[in-house]
N, C-alpha and C positions, 0 to 999 in steps of 0.2 A: 219912214221907219216902220217896220212891222211890230205889232204888239201881241203878247199872249196874256189873256185874262182867264182866270179860273171861274167857271160857272157857279152861281150861287145855288147849287142843287146838291143833293146827297150822292156820294159815290158808292153807297151801299149796294152790294151785288155786282158791281162792275170791276172790282179790283183785280180779279184773276184775268179777265179779258184785257184790261189795261196793261197788266204785266206782260201778257203774251205779245201784244202789239209793240210794246216798248222793246222787247227783246229781238224783234225782227225789224225795227225801224231803221237800223243802219243799212239794211239791204235796200229799202225803198229810197233812202237818201242817196245812195250810190247810183240808183237807177236814173237820177235826174238828168244826167248828161248822155245817157245811152241813146243811140240813134233811133231805136224803136220807140222809146218813150217820147222823144222830141216829135217824132212823126205822129204819134197818137194825140198829142196836144194840138198840133196843127190841124189834124183831122177833126178833132172835137170842136175847135173854134169855127172851122169851115162849115161843119154840119149845123151848128147853131144858127149860122147865117142862112143856110138853105131852108131851115125850118122857120125862119123869121122870128126867132126867140132870143137872139143875141142882144143883150142890153146895149143901148146907145152910150156913147162916151158920157161919163158923169153919172150914169145910172148905177144901180146896185145889184149885186148877186150874192147869194148865200150858198156855200158849198158844204153839204152835210156829209161828214166822214171824209174830210178834205185830205187826210194823210199829210204828205209833205207839201201839198199845195201846188203840184205841177199844173193841174188844170185851172186852178184859181189864178195862177200867174199868167197863163195864156190869156185870160180875160183882162187881167190888170194891165198887160202890155197894150191893150186896146182902150185904156182909159176907164175901165169899169172899176167901181169901188167894191172890192170883194171881201166878204166876211167868211171865215172858215170855222167849222166845228170839228173837233176830233177828240177821241178818248185818250190818245197816246201823247205823253209828254215828249218822247223821243221824236215822233213824227213832226210835232209842231215846232220844236226847237230846230230841227233840221230845216223845215220850211221857212222859218224866220231867218235863219242864216243865209239860205239860198236866195230868198227874195231880196234881202238887203244887199247882197253882192250884186244883184242886177239893178239896184236902185228902185225896186218896187215896194209898195206898201200894202200889207195884208192885215186885216183885223181878225186875229185868231183867238178862238175860245176853247178852253180845255174842259172837257166833260162829256157826259152821255147825252144823246139826242132823245128827246121825248116831248110830250105835251107839257109836262111840268117845266122842262127847260125853256120851251118856247114862251110860256106864260111868265116865268121868272124874269126873262130878259125883255119882255114887252115886245116881242117880235110878232105882232099881229099885222099882216099885210105891210110889212116893212121893206120888202125886196122886190125888184122887178123880175128877177129870175131866181128860183130856188131849185137846186139840183142835187142829185146824189149819184155817184158812180161806183158800181160794184160794192155797195155798202150792205153787209149782211143784214143789218137791222131793218132794212126796208122791206123784208119779207113779213114784217109785223105791220098790219094795217093801221094800227094806232100811230105808229111813227110816220107812216106815209101821210096820214091825215094831218099830223102836226106840220109836216113839210108843206103841205098845201096851204094851211092857214097862215104860214109866214110870207106867202107870196101875194102880190097885188096884181100880177100879170100872168106869168108863165111858170110852169113846173116841168121838170125833166127827171126821169129816173132811168139810169142805164143799168141793165142786169144781164146776166147770162141766161140765154134760152136753152143752151146746151153747152157742155164743155167736155172735150176728150183730151186728157192730159196724160201722156204716156207713162211717166214715172209716178205721178201722183196716183193715178188709177191703180198701178201695180202695187204701190205701197199700201193703199187701202185694202186691196184684195189679198195680197200675199202675206203682208205682215199682220193685218188686223181682221181679215175676213169680213169686211164691211163694204158696202157700196158707197159711191160718192154722194154729193149733195143732190137733193131732188129739185134740180133746176126748173123743170117744166112746171111743177106745182107752185114753186115760189113765184115764178113769172106770172102764172095765171092769177094768183092772189093780187099781185101788183096791178095787172091790167084791169081786173074786176074792180079794184078800189078806185083806180083812175076814172073809170066810167061812172062810178057812183058819185064821185066828188067833183069831177072836172067837166070842162066843155071842150069841144073840138079835139077829142083825144086822137092822137096819131101813134101808131105802133109800126116801126120799121126795123128791119133785120139786116145784119151784116155778118158774113162768115169770114173769119180770119184764120189762116194757117200760118204757123210759125215754128221755127226751130231755134231754140235757145241753147247756146253753149255755156254751161255753168260749171264752176269749180264745185267740188263736193261740198265745201263749207257754204258757198253761196246758195247751193241747192237746198241744203239743210235749212237755212234761213227762209228760203222761198216757200218750202213745203210745210214746215213744222207748225205754223199757226193754224192752217186749215186742218191739218191732221189732228192737232191737239183739240181743236174745237169739236171735231167729230168724235174722237175716241176718249177724250178726257185723260185723267191721270196726271202724273208729274210731268211738267213740260220738259225738264232736262232729260228724263228717261225717254220721252218721245223723240227728242233730238238725237239721242244716242242710238236709238233703234234705226232711225232714218239714216244717220251717218254710216252705220255699219252696213246697212243694205246697199246704199249708193256706192260705198267704197268698193264693193264686190263688182259693181257694174261699170265703174269708171275706167276710162282709158287715159293714161297719163294724168290722172287726177281730175278729169273733167267728164261731163256727160253731155250728150246732145238730147235735149228734151223736146219731143214733137208734140205740138198742141193744135187742136182745131176748135176754135171758139165760135159759137153762134151768139151774137150779141143783139139784144133788143133795146131799142130806144123808145121809151114811152113818154110822150110829151102831151101836155094839155094846158088849156087856159083856165084861169080862175074865174 
């Protein structure tokens, strides 16, 4: 049985972001059975083995920013005891339901990741592998250092090195007149920090091209969190702006979104 426990730390300053993730959590829950998501989890587990950082059966892992826990469940299927941290109630509740349907057990914690959280939970060198996948807060070096301190063996941070997203890029430029996220600068901060704190640092890259067919409503859920984080303002207004924009582009209520992602795997030993 999976459990959800609230972290004994303050949520001050995190409420707006938590609300944003909660409002998009249904989209990520529904992703669980998509073929591309299943393939991503299989690839994740295989690459951990290639890097020789996959925990052995009975060992432990911590997933920071676990979302609905898809990758955590990939490890749990191999007998790893997985703990997950996420800010979103909706994500964790979805992950709890999905894992229990599969007969898997996850130890899930609700709250923000920080050095304060790590110390409050007593997670000093408690896990054999600590990892984070596409988690925006890992562009903050303090959060990456807290991740490192929770591990006794291996760490992994997966980030975008570059991202070309047809409709998201168009929304940024045409609706709001802004550029997308500074992926290269964020990645460099992560790599520099890994070299400062870790041993045997490895950085590998993979480029993935994809076409996603999305309904307008699914696309609104998919894009709105990133757009809102970038431009701010009222979340529902942002969603309405995106909805109206995509409705004009849709064919029979759907869009084909073309993406090219260059993904960096940064792994190191403690």
